[in-house]
C-alpha positions in Angstrom: 0.0 0.0 0.0 1.4 3.4 -1.0 1.8 6.3 1.4 0.5 9.8 0.8 2.1 12.4 3.2 0.8 15.9 3.7 2.1 19.0 5.4 -0.8 20.7 7.2 -0.4 24.5 7.5 -0.8 26.4 4.3 -1.0 23.1 2.4 -4.2 21.3 3.4 -5.7 24.4 5.1 -5.7 28.0 4.1 -3.5 29.4 6.9 -1.2 28.4 9.7 -3.0 26.7 12.6 -0.1 27.3 15.0 0.0 31.1 14.4 -3.8 31.2 14.4 -4.0 29.4 17.8 -1.7 32.2 19.1 -4.0 34.9 17.7 -7.0 33.1 19.2 -5.4 33.1 22.6 -4.7 36.8 22.3 -8.3 37.5 21.3 -9.7 35.4 24.2 -7.5 37.2 26.7 -5.7 34.0 27.7 -2.3 35.6 27.3 -0.8 39.1 27.5 -2.1 40.5 24.3 0.5 42.9 23.1 3.6 41.0 24.1 2.3 37.6 22.9 1.0 39.0 19.6 4.4 40.5 18.8 6.3 37.4 19.7 3.8 35.2 17.8 4.3 37.3 14.7 8.0 37.4 15.1 8.4 33.7 15.3 6.1 33.2 12.4 8.1 35.5 10.2 11.3 33.6 11.3 9.6 30.4 10.1 8.8 31.9 6.8 12.3 33.2 6.5 13.8 29.9 7.3 15.6 31.2 10.4 13.3 29.8 13.1 14.9 28.4 16.3 12.3 25.6 16.9 13.2 25.1 20.5 12.8 28.8 21.4 9.6 28.9 19.6 8.2 25.8 21.3 9.1 27.1 24.7 6.9 30.1 23.8 4.1 28.2 22.1 3.7 25.5 24.7 3.9 27.7 27.8 0.1 28.6 27.7 -0.7 24.8 27.8 1.1 24.5 31.1 -0.8 27.3 32.7 -4.3 26.0 32.2 -6.3 23.0 33.2 -6.9 20.4 30.5 -10.7 20.9 30.7 -10.3 24.6 30.0 -7.9 24.0 27.2 -10.3 21.5 25.6 -13.1 24.0 25.7 -10.8 26.6 24.0 -9.7 24.1 21.4 -13.3 23.2 20.4 -14.1 26.9 19.8 -10.8 27.4 18.0 -11.7 24.5 15.6 -15.1 25.9 14.8 -14.3 29.5 14.7 -10.8 29.5 13.2 -9.8 26.2 11.6 -12.9 25.1 9.8 -13.2 28.4 7.9 -9.6 27.6 6.6 -10.9 24.4 4.8 -10.2 24.0 1.1 -12.6 21.9 -1.0 -9.7 21.0 -3.3 -7.8 19.6 -0.3 -10.7 17.4 0.7 -10.9 16.2 -3.0 -7.1 15.4 -3.0 -7.4 13.4 0.2 -10.4 11.6 -1.2 -8.6 10.6 -4.4 -5.7 9.2 -2.4 -8.1 7.4 -0.1 -10.0 5.9 -3.0 -6.7 4.7 -4.5 -6.1 2.7 -1.3 -3.3 4.9 0.0 -2.4 5.4 3.7 -2.9 9.1 4.5 -0.4 10.7 6.9 -0.1 14.4 8.1 3.4 15.4 9.3 3.6 18.8 10.8 5.8 20.9 13.1 2.7 22.2 14.9 2.0 20.5 18.2 -0.4 17.6 18.6 -2.7 19.5 20.9 -3.5 21.9 18.1 -3.4 19.5 15.2 -5.0 16.2 16.3 -8.5 17.6 16.0 -7.6 19.0 12.5 -6.3 15.6 11.4 -9.5 14.0 12.7 -11.6 16.6 10.9 -9.8 15.8 7.6 -10.2 12.1 8.2 -6.5 11.4 7.8 -5.3 8.0 9.0 -2.3 9.1 11.1 -0.5 12.2 12.4 3.1 12.9 13.2 3.3 16.2 15.1 5.5 17.9 17.7 4.6 16.2 21.0 3.9 18.4 24.0 5.1 16.7 27.2 2.4 15.7 29.7 3.0 14.7 33.4 0.2 13.6 35.6 -2.4 14.6 33.1 -1.1 18.2 32.7 1.1 19.8 30.0 4.5 20.8 31.3 5.3 23.4 28.6 8.2 21.2 27.3 8.6 19.1 24.2 8.6 15.3 24.3 11.1 13.8 21.9 12.2 15.4 18.6 10.2 18.3 17.1 8.9 17.3 13.6 10.5 20.3 11.9 12.9 20.3 8.9 15.3 17.4 9.4 13.2 16.4 12.4 10.4 15.5 10.1 12.6 13.0 8.3 13.8 11.6 11.6 10.2 11.3 13.0 9.0 9.8 9.7 11.8 7.2 9.7 10.9 6.2 13.3 7.2 5.9 12.3 8.1 3.8 9.3 9.7 1.2 11.6 6.2 0.1 12.6 4.6 0.5 9.2 5.3 -1.2 5.8 5.8 1.6 3.4 8.5 2.6 0.9 9.4 6.3 0.5 10.4 5.6 -3.1 6.7 5.2 -3.9 5.4 7.8 -1.4 3.9 11.3 -2.1 4.7 14.3 0.0 2.8 17.6 -0.5 4.1 20.8 1.1 4.0 24.6 0.7 7.2 25.3 2.6 11.0 25.4 1.8 11.4 24.2 5.4 10.2 20.8 4.1 12.9 20.4 1.5 14.7 17.6 3.5 11.6 15.5 3.3 10.5 16.4 -0.2 14.0 15.2 -1.3 13.4 11.8 0.3 10.1 10.7 -1.4 9.5 9.4 -4.9 6.7 11.9 -5.6 7.4 15.4 -4.1 4.7 18.0 -4.9 4.9 21.7 -4.1 1.5 23.0 -3.1 0.9 26.8 -3.3 4.6 27.0 -2.6 6.6 29.9 -1.0 9.0 31.6 -3.4 12.0 29.5 -2.3 10.2 26.2 -2.7 8.7 27.3 -6.0 12.2 28.0 -7.3 13.5 24.6 -6.1 10.5 22.8 -7.6 11.1 24.5 -11.0 14.8 23.5 -10.9 14.1 19.9 -10.0 11.1 19.4 -12.3 8.7 18.8 -9.3 5.0 19.2 -9.9 3.4 22.4 -8.5 -0.2 22.2 -7.4 -2.7 24.8 -6.1 -5.4 23.9 -3.7 -6.5 27.5 -3.2 -10.0 28.3 -4.5 -10.8 31.4 -6.5 
């Protein structure tokens, strides 16, 4: 059975769920509005530029999880899904997932965004499995720290290779869809790399290498 791998943010959805979660926390008054908004925007720009320090970012992004009870976080997340994520849905992305599903492929999302934010999105998209950055939990509460390797840049390759140890798939026949130059290490590993509404750096790399370029954005 072939494997179809998908980046999430700005690939399967029209926007970045990690950045949007930060904006949602600001709007809900869960964090210090001005300082958090500035930091959230600064980290997101560093991600776009390819200069993000993932560990510094995760220390920032996971800290609010540690300050709130799981029940409160779950209520916030349900509202975030309905108010912020579902409006980012792309009909063409649902169609792409459906075509791979009908072809009998295993669907996998791999994302640098943490599992707290992304697990409900993967469920909403009806994707078989998810590799995401794992927030550490101790005694039923988030600690604000990361468990294991963040699934970012080369970390996506490492996390996927670990996942493959328990699954029977060959990357030579796998697809990987992404919008971001940060995913070049994984795009270079699969047999069918596809640039989806790519950033300028990835668009240039895709042209040079003859990779397909696809748009899922609706007019």
